[in-house]
C-alpha positions in Angstrom: -48.2 -28.0 -6.8 -45.3 -28.5 -4.4 -42.9 -25.8 -4.0 -39.5 -26.4 -5.6 -36.9 -27.4 -3.2 -34.3 -25.0 -2.5 -30.9 -25.7 -3.9 -28.5 -27.5 -1.8 -25.7 -25.0 -0.8 -23.2 -27.8 0.0 -22.4 -28.6 -3.6 -21.2 -25.2 -4.7 -19.4 -24.7 -1.4 -17.3 -27.9 -2.1 -16.1 -25.9 -5.2 -15.9 -22.4 -4.0 -13.9 -23.0 -0.7 -11.0 -24.9 -2.3 -11.0 -22.3 -5.2 -10.9 -19.4 -2.9 -8.3 -20.9 -0.6 -5.9 -21.8 -3.4 -6.4 -18.4 -5.1 -5.7 -16.5 -1.8 -2.8 -18.6 -1.0 -1.3 -18.1 -4.7 -2.1 -14.4 -4.3 -0.2 -14.3 -1.0 2.8 -16.0 -2.3 3.1 -13.8 -5.3 2.9 -10.6 -3.3 5.3 -11.9 -0.8 7.8 -12.6 -3.5 7.3 -9.0 -4.3 8.3 -7.8 -0.8 4.6 -7.4 0.4 2.9 -9.0 3.4 0.7 -11.8 2.3 -2.6 -9.9 3.4 -2.1 -7.7 0.3 -2.2 -10.7 -2.0 -5.3 -11.9 -0.3 -7.3 -8.6 -0.2 -6.4 -8.2 -3.9 -7.5 -11.7 -4.9 -10.8 -11.1 -3.0 -11.4 -7.9 -5.0 -10.4 -9.7 -8.3 -13.0 -12.6 -7.6 -15.7 -10.0 -7.1 -17.6 -7.8 -9.5 -14.5 -5.6 -9.9 -12.9 -8.0 -12.3 -14.3 -11.6 -12.6 -18.0 -10.4 -12.4 -17.2 -7.7 -15.0 -15.3 -9.9 -17.4 -17.1 -13.2 -16.9 -20.3 -12.8 -14.8 -21.7 -16.3 -15.6 -18.4 -17.8 -14.2 -18.7 -15.6 -11.0 -22.4 -16.6 -10.6 -21.5 -20.3 -11.0 -18.6 -20.1 -8.4 -20.5 -18.0 -5.9 -24.3 -18.8 -6.4 -26.7 -16.9 -4.2 -27.4 -20.0 -2.1 -24.0 -20.5 -1.1 -23.1 -16.7 -0.3 -24.5 -16.7 3.3 -22.6 -19.9 4.3 -19.4 -18.4 2.8 -19.9 -15.5 4.8 -20.6 -17.5 8.1 -17.5 -19.5 7.7 -15.5 -16.5 7.0 -16.9 -14.8 10.2 -16.0 -17.7 12.2 -12.5 -17.4 10.9 -12.5 -13.9 12.0 -13.6 -14.7 15.5 -10.6 -17.1 15.8 -8.5 -14.4 14.4 -9.6 -11.8 16.8 -9.0 -14.1 19.5 -5.5 -14.8 18.5 -4.8 -11.0 18.1 -5.8 -10.6 21.7 -3.7 -13.5 22.9 -0.6 -12.0 21.0 -1.3 -8.5 22.6 1.1 -8.5 25.4 1.4 -5.1 26.7 4.8 -6.0 28.6 6.3 -4.8 25.5 5.6 -1.2 26.8 8.4 -1.6 29.4 10.8 1.2 29.0 8.8 2.6 26.0 5.5 3.5 27.5 5.9 7.3 27.2 6.8 7.2 23.7 4.5 4.4 22.7 1.4 6.2 24.3 2.4 9.4 22.5 2.8 7.8 18.9 -0.3 5.7 19.4 -2.6 8.6 20.7 -1.3 11.1 18.1 -1.8 8.5 15.6 -5.5 8.1 16.7 -6.1 11.9 17.5 -5.0 13.4 14.2 -6.7 10.9 11.9 -9.8 11.3 14.2 -9.8 15.1 13.7 -9.2 14.9 9.9 -11.5 12.1 9.5 -14.3 14.3 11.2 -13.5 17.0 8.8 -13.5 14.7 5.7 -16.7 12.9 6.9 -18.6 16.2 7.2 -17.8 17.0 3.7 -18.8 13.5 2.5 -22.1 13.1 4.4 -24.4 14.6 1.9 -22.9 12.6 -1.0 -22.0 9.2 0.6 -24.2 8.6 3.7 -26.9 6.0 3.2 -30.5 7.2 3.5 -31.7 7.3 7.2 -28.1 7.3 8.7 -27.6 10.3 11.0 -24.7 12.5 10.7 -23.2 11.5 14.1 -22.7 7.8 13.5 -21.6 8.5 10.0 -18.9 11.0 11.1 -17.7 9.0 14.1 -17.3 5.8 12.0 -15.4 7.6 9.1 -13.1 9.2 11.9 -12.5 5.7 13.4 -11.8 4.1 10.2 -9.1 6.6 9.4 -7.4 5.7 12.8 -6.7 2.0 12.5 -3.4 0.2 12.6 -3.0 -3.5 11.6 -1.1 -4.7 14.7 -0.7 -8.3 13.3 0.4 -7.1 9.9 2.8 -4.8 11.5 4.3 -7.6 13.5 4.6 -9.6 10.4 6.5 -6.8 8.5 9.0 -6.3 11.3 9.5 -10.0 11.7 10.1 -10.5 7.8 12.8 -7.6 7.8 14.5 -8.6 10.9 13.4 -5.4 12.8 11.4 -7.3 15.4 13.9 -6.8 18.3 15.4 -3.7 17.3 14.6 -0.4 19.1 12.3 0.8 16.2 10.5 -2.6 16.1 9.9 -2.8 19.8 8.6 0.8 20.0 6.3 0.3 16.9 4.8 -3.0 18.5 4.2 -1.1 21.8 2.6 1.8 20.0 0.5 -0.4 17.9 -0.6 -2.4 20.9 -2.0 0.8 22.6 -3.3 2.0 19.3 -5.3 -1.4 18.9 -7.0 -1.3 22.3 -8.0 2.4 21.8 -9.1 1.9 18.2 -11.2 -1.1 19.3 -12.9 0.7 22.2 -13.6 3.8 20.0 -15.3 1.4 17.5 -17.4 -0.3 20.2 -18.6 3.2 21.0 -19.5 4.0 17.4 -21.4 0.7 17.1 -23.4 1.4 20.4 -24.2 4.9 19.2 -25.4 3.4 15.7 -27.5 0.5 17.2 -29.0 2.6 20.0 -32.1 4.5 19.4 -31.0 7.5 21.7 -28.0 8.8 23.6 -29.2 7.2 26.8 -29.5 3.8 25.1 -25.8 4.2 23.8 -24.7 5.2 27.5 -26.5 1.9 28.8 -24.8 -0.2 26.1 -21.5 1.4 27.0 -22.1 0.6 30.7 -22.9 -3.1 30.0 -19.9 -3.4 27.8 -17.6 -1.8 30.5 -19.2 -4.1 33.2 -18.7 -7.2 31.0 -14.9 -6.2 30.4 -14.5 -6.0 34.3 -16.1 -9.1 34.9 -13.8 -10.9 32.4 -10.7 -9.3 33.9 -11.6 -9.4 37.6 -13.3 -12.9 37.7 -12.8 -14.9 34.5 -9.2 -14.3 34.1 -8.0 -15.7 37.3 -10.3 -18.7 36.8 -8.5 -19.3 33.5 -5.2 -18.9 35.0 -5.9 -21.6 37.7 -7.5 -23.8 34.9 -4.5 -23.3 32.6 -2.0 -24.4 35.4 -4.0 -27.6 35.9 -4.4 -28.2 32.1 -0.6 -28.6 31.9 -0.9 -31.9 33.8 -4.5 -33.0 33.5 -6.0 -32.3 30.2 -5.4 -33.3 26.5 -4.9 -30.8 23.9 -8.4 -31.6 22.6 -9.9 -30.4 25.8 -8.1 -27.3 25.9 -9.3 -26.6 22.2 -12.9 -27.2 23.2 -12.6 -24.8 26.2 -10.7 -22.0 24.3 -13.1 -22.2 21.4 -16.2 -22.5 23.5 -14.9 -19.5 25.7 -14.2 -17.2 22.6 -17.7 -18.1 21.2 -19.5 -17.4 24.5 -17.7 -14.2 25.0 -18.5 -13.0 21.5 -22.1 -14.1 22.0 -22.1 -12.0 25.0 -20.7 -8.8 23.5 -23.2 -9.3 20.6 -26.1 -9.5 22.9 -25.0 -6.4 24.7 -24.9 -4.5 21.4 -21.4 -3.8 20.4 -20.1 -6.6 18.2 -19.2 -10.4 18.6 -15.6 -9.6 17.5 -15.0 -7.6 20.5 -16.0 -10.5 22.8 -13.6 -12.8 20.8 -10.7 -10.2 21.2 -11.4 -9.7 24.8 -11.3 -13.4 25.6 -7.9 -13.6 23.8 -6.5 -10.6 26.0 -7.4 -12.5 29.3 -6.3 -16.0 28.2 -3.0 -16.7 30.3 0.2 -16.7 28.4 3.1 -19.1 29.1 1.2 -22.3 29.2 2.4 -24.9 26.6 -1.0 -26.3 26.2 -2.5 -23.0 25.4 0.4 -22.3 23.0 0.1 -25.4 21.1 -3.8 -25.2 21.1 -3.6 -21.6 19.7 -1.0 -22.7 17.0 -3.5 -25.4 15.9 -6.4 -22.9 15.7 -4.3 -20.6 13.7 -3.2 -23.3 11.3 -6.8 -24.0 10.4 -8.4 -20.7 10.6 -5.8 -18.4 9.0 -5.2 -20.4 5.8 -8.7 -21.9 5.5 -11.5 -19.7 6.9 -9.9 -16.2 6.6 -9.7 -16.4 2.8 -13.6 -16.9 2.8 -13.8 -13.5 4.6 -11.5 -11.9 2.0 -13.7 -13.1 -1.0 -16.8 -12.0 0.9 -15.3 -8.6 1.3 -14.3 -8.6 -2.3 -17.9 -9.6 -3.5 -19.1 -6.4 -1.9 -16.3 -4.2 -3.4 -17.2 -3.0 -6.8 -14.8 -0.5 -8.4 -17.3 -0.1 -11.2 -19.5 1.8 -8.9 -16.9 4.7 -9.0 -17.2 4.6 -12.8 -15.5 7.2 -14.9 -16.7 10.1 -12.4 -13.8 12.4 -11.6 -15.6 13.6 -8.7 -15.9 10.0 -7.2 -12.1 9.4 -7.8 -11.2 12.8 -6.3 -13.2 11.8 -3.1 -11.2 8.5 -3.1 -8.0 10.4 -3.5 -9.1 12.7 -0.6 -9.7 9.6 1.5 -6.2 8.2 0.9 -4.6 11.5 1.5 -6.4 11.9 5.0 -5.7 8.4 5.9 -2.0 8.8 5.0 -1.6 12.3 6.6 -3.3 11.2 9.9 -1.6 8.1 10.7 1.9 8.5 9.1 2.1 12.4 10.0 0.7 11.9 13.5 3.0 9.1 14.4 6.0 10.7 12.9 5.4 14.0 14.6 4.8 12.5 18.0 7.9 10.3 17.7 9.9 13.2 16.8 8.6 15.4 19.7 9.5 12.4 22.0 13.1 12.7 21.0 13.5 10.2 18.4 15.4 11.2 15.2 13.9 11.8 11.8 14.6 8.4 10.4 13.2 6.4 13.3 10.2 8.9 13.6 9.5 8.4 9.9 9.7 4.6 10.2 7.4 4.5 13.0 4.8 6.8 11.1 5.2 4.5 8.0 4.4 1.4 10.2 1.5 3.0 12.1 -0.1 3.7 8.6 -0.3 0.0 7.9 -4.0 -1.1 8.0 -4.3 -4.6 6.6 -7.1 -7.0 7.6 -8.0 -5.0 10.7 -9.3 -2.1 8.5 -11.4 -4.6 6.5 -13.0 -6.0 9.6 -14.0 -2.4 10.7 -15.4 -1.6 7.2 -17.4 -4.9 7.1 -18.9 -3.9 10.5 -19.8 -0.4 9.1 -21.3 -1.9 6.0 -23.3 -4.4 8.0 -24.6 -1.8 10.2 -25.6 0.3 7.2 -23.4 3.4 8.3 -21.7 3.3 5.0 -22.9 2.2 1.5 -21.2 0.2 -1.3 -19.5 3.1 -3.0 -17.8 4.5 0.3 -17.1 0.8 1.2 -15.3 0.3 -2.0 -13.3 3.6 -1.5 -12.2 2.5 2.0 -11.2 -0.9 1.0 -9.1 0.5 -1.8 -7.6 2.9 0.9 -6.8 -0.2 3.2 -5.2 -2.0 0.3 -3.0 0.9 -0.7 -1.9 2.0 2.8 -0.8 -1.6 3.7 0.9 -2.1 0.4 3.0 1.2 0.6 4.3 0.3 4.2 7.1 -2.1 3.2 8.6 0.1 0.2 8.3 3.3 2.4 10.2 1.4 5.3 12.9 0.2 2.8 13.3 3.8 1.5 13.6 5.4 4.8 15.9 2.8 6.4 18.1 2.5 3.3 21.8 2.2 4.5 20.9 1.9 8.0 22.9 -0.8 10.0 20.2 -2.2 12.4 22.6 -4.2 14.8 20.1 -6.9 14.7 22.0 -9.0 17.1 21.7 -6.6 19.9 18.8 -6.3 22.5 16.6 -3.3 21.9 16.3 -0.5 24.4 13.8 -1.2 27.2 13.8 -5.0 26.8 16.9 -6.0 28.5 16.9 -9.8 29.0 13.1 -10.3 29.4 11.8 -12.7 26.9 8.2 -12.2 27.7 7.5 -9.6 25.0 5.2 -10.2 22.2 6.3 -13.0 19.9 6.1 -12.5 16.1 2.5 -12.5 15.0 1.6 -15.5 12.6 -1.8 -13.8 11.8 -2.3 -11.1 9.3 
C-alpha cells in the first residue's frame, strides 16, 4: 500500500500568515494608543495565539490555524525576517553618536552589563537544579542566564525616544550612545556563550572564538572598503533592484559564515549591517524597502513562533514557580535600571537624568526574544524558564514608557535645541524604524 502523501503546508500558510500579520498589527496599534511601543502589542499577540490563551480556550482552533505541517515554514519565514531585522539594526548602529558622550556612555553601558551579569550569575546558580534541562552543564546555563539579564533593545529604545520627542535631547543622545555600546558588548558576550555551548571542550570554544574574531576582522578590513567603493559606483550605475540583491545576498552569506563558524547566523547579519556604508541614497532606499516588507510581514511570524513556545500554563498554580518568576523580574530590573542609574549618577548626571537613563536601559523588547529563542534552540533553557524569561521581557519593555513619563513629569525638555555633544553634525543615528 502506498504511503499517504504528506499534507501540503502551503494551504494552511495562506491562512496563518495573514491572520498573524493582521493580529500583530492590531495589537501594535492598540498598545501604541495606550502609550506603549508597538513591539509590546506584537509580543502580547504572539503569546495570546499560543497555548497560553488560544490553545487553552480553543485547542482545535489553534490546531487548525497552526497545523504541525506549517509550523516549520512559519519558523523559517520568521527567521528570515529576523536576519533582515538584525541587518537593519547593524546598519542603524552608528557609533558617531558617542562623540562628546563616550565616557558617560561607556560607563552607563558597561555598568548596565556588569551588574546584571553578576546578579544573573547568582540567580542562575540558584536556578540550575530546578530549571536547567538534562545534560546541560552549569557553565553554559549560568553564562546564558547572566547574558539574558544584560540585554537592552537598541531599536525599541530609539523608537520610544523618537515618539516622545527626546531623540535629540541630552538624555536621548546619551541613551542611544549607551545602548549602542551595550548592544555590541551584549552580542559579543552572547556569541561567546553560543561558542561555549556548541563546543565540546574549552579548547573548541577558543577555536570558535578565534574564527569569529578572524571573520569580523576580514569583514572590517577587507569587505568594508570593497562595499564602500561599490556603494559609490552604485549611486551612478546600478538600479535599486541590483542593490537589493547585493545587500540581501551579502547579509545571507555573512549569516551563513557565522553559522558555520559555530556562533549564530544572526551575528553575521548584524555584522554585515555594521560594515555597510552609510550616506548612500541607494542603500538607504533599499534598506527602507527591506524594512517595509520584513518588519510588518515576516517579523510577526517570529512573534507567533515565540508565542507558540510560551506556555504560562507550565507555571501552573505553583507558588514556587511564580516566586522564581518574580525573582527573575527583580534581578532584571535591579541590574539594568539600577546599574545604568548609578553609573550615570557617578558620571555627574543629576538624579532625574540618571533615573531616565536607567529606565531606558531596562527596555528589552524584541532583542531579548531573539536571545531567548537562541537559548531555547540550543537547549540551554527549557520551556518553563523560556516562558518566565519571555514574560520578563514583556514586562520590562512595557514598564519603560510609564516609568519615563513619571520620572520626567514637569520637565521642560527644550526640544528645539541641539543636545550636548552633537553640535551641528547630522550624522548621528537616525530614528530607528525597527522594533
